[in-house]
C-alpha positions in Angstrom: -92.2 -115.7 175.7 -93.1 -118.8 173.7 -93.5 -122.0 175.6 -92.4 -125.2 173.7 -93.3 -128.7 174.8 -91.8 -131.9 173.6 -94.0 -134.9 173.1 -91.7 -137.9 172.7 -92.8 -141.5 171.9 -92.3 -144.3 169.5 -95.6 -143.6 167.7 -95.7 -147.1 166.1 -98.1 -145.9 164.7 -99.5 -142.6 165.9 -103.1 -143.2 167.1 -106.1 -141.1 167.8 -105.1 -141.2 171.5 -101.7 -139.6 170.7 -103.4 -137.1 168.5 -105.8 -136.2 171.3 -102.8 -135.5 173.6 -101.3 -133.3 170.9 -104.5 -131.2 170.6 -104.7 -130.9 174.4 -101.0 -129.8 174.6 -101.7 -127.1 172.0 -104.2 -125.6 174.4 -101.4 -125.2 177.0 -98.3 -124.5 174.9 -97.3 -122.3 172.0 -95.5 -125.1 170.2 -95.6 -128.8 170.5 -92.8 -130.9 169.0 -93.8 -134.5 168.3 -90.5 -136.4 168.7 -90.6 -139.8 167.1 -88.0 -142.1 168.8 -86.0 -144.6 166.8 -86.6 -147.2 169.7 -84.9 -150.1 168.0 -85.1 -152.0 171.3 -88.9 -152.0 171.0 -88.6 -153.5 167.5 -91.1 -151.2 165.9 -93.3 -152.5 163.1 -92.8 -149.3 161.0 -89.5 -147.7 160.1 -88.5 -144.4 161.7 -89.1 -142.6 158.4 -92.6 -144.1 158.1 -93.5 -143.1 161.6 -92.2 -139.6 161.1 -94.2 -139.3 157.9 -97.4 -140.6 159.5 -97.0 -138.2 162.4 -96.5 -135.3 160.0 -99.6 -136.3 158.0 -101.7 -136.7 161.1 -100.7 -133.2 162.4 -100.3 -131.3 159.1 -103.7 -129.5 159.5 -102.7 -128.1 162.9 -100.3 -125.7 161.3 -96.9 -124.4 162.3 -97.5 -124.8 166.0 -96.8 -128.5 165.7 -93.4 -129.8 164.4 -92.4 -133.5 164.0 -88.8 -134.6 164.4 -87.1 -138.0 164.7 -84.5 -138.7 167.4 -82.2 -141.4 168.7 -80.7 -139.7 171.8 -81.8 -138.9 175.3 -85.1 -137.1 175.6 -83.6 -134.3 177.7 -80.8 -133.8 175.2 -83.4 -133.5 172.4 -85.4 -131.1 174.6 -82.3 -128.9 175.0 -81.6 -128.9 171.2 -85.2 -127.8 170.3 -85.6 -125.3 173.2 -88.3 -127.2 175.1 -88.4 -127.2 178.9 -91.5 -129.3 179.2 -92.0 -132.9 178.3 -95.5 -134.1 177.6 -96.5 -137.7 178.5 -99.8 -139.3 178.0 -101.6 -141.4 180.7 -104.3 -143.8 179.6 -104.8 -145.8 182.8 -103.4 -146.3 186.3 -101.1 -149.0 184.8 -99.3 -146.3 182.8 -98.6 -144.1 185.8 -95.8 -146.0 187.5 -93.7 -146.2 184.3 -94.4 -142.6 183.3 -93.6 -141.4 186.8 -90.2 -143.2 186.7 -89.5 -141.5 183.3 -90.4 -138.1 184.7 -88.2 -138.5 187.7 -85.3 -139.8 185.5 -85.6 -136.8 183.1 -85.7 -134.5 186.1 -82.7 -136.1 187.6 -80.8 -135.4 184.4 -82.0 -131.8 184.2 -84.0 -130.2 187.0 -85.1 -127.4 184.7 -87.2 -129.8 182.6 -90.7 -130.4 183.8 -92.9 -133.3 182.8 -96.6 -132.7 182.3 -99.0 -135.7 182.2 -102.1 -135.4 180.0 -105.0 -137.9 179.7 -106.8 -138.5 176.4 -110.5 -138.3 176.2 -112.2 -141.4 177.6 -113.1 -142.6 174.2 -109.4 -142.9 173.3 -108.2 -144.2 176.7 -108.0 -147.8 175.6 -106.1 -147.2 172.4 -102.5 -148.1 172.2 -100.1 -148.6 169.3 -99.6 -152.2 170.4 -103.3 -152.9 170.1 -103.3 -151.3 166.6 -100.3 -153.4 165.5 -102.1 -156.5 166.7 -105.2 -155.6 164.7 -103.1 -154.9 161.6 -101.4 -158.3 161.8 -104.8 -159.9 161.5 -106.3 -157.4 159.0 -108.6 -156.0 161.7 -110.4 -152.7 161.4 -108.4 -149.8 162.7 -110.0 -146.8 161.1 -111.7 -145.8 164.4 -108.3 -145.9 166.2 -106.1 -143.9 163.8 -106.1 -140.5 162.2 -107.5 -140.7 158.7 -104.1 -139.8 157.0 -102.4 -142.5 159.0 -105.0 -145.1 158.0 -104.5 -144.2 154.4 -100.7 -144.7 154.6 -101.1 -148.0 156.3 -103.8 -149.1 153.9 -101.3 -148.4 151.1 -98.6 -150.4 152.9 -101.0 -153.3 153.4 -101.4 -153.7 149.6 -97.6 -154.0 149.5 -97.5 -156.1 152.7 -96.5 -154.5 156.0 -92.9 -154.7 157.1 
């Protein structure tokens, strides 16, 4: 029986911390679906299509066990539609825990068959967040140590055309 996990997020942009969580999840599950949320309320820097493309490029070498999809509905509804009964969430610090715990309880209240699994990135990635990366990008700061190389290339190309 194949076990599929859903890893939802805004991924604005996908970072080495996110990528680390994906790799860890692959050690536990047969398939990991990276679900890029539209999240218009968060006012993402990158378009949904750009974020999906960056996630695909960052995970392409992992093979068919990783799939990237975009979504704009409830996470549990997406989980149903892709056959996932586990939702992966990343925890960097204690400050993430309360919010992530609330999301896990909310999702479980909507469907008790869906479990939430919390994974921590390696310590060297624990400080990385998409918001930190976006702030660095605004000031042309160095981000190559925070982003997967293919994502860095996409952003570098966008910077020559000016970021959105």
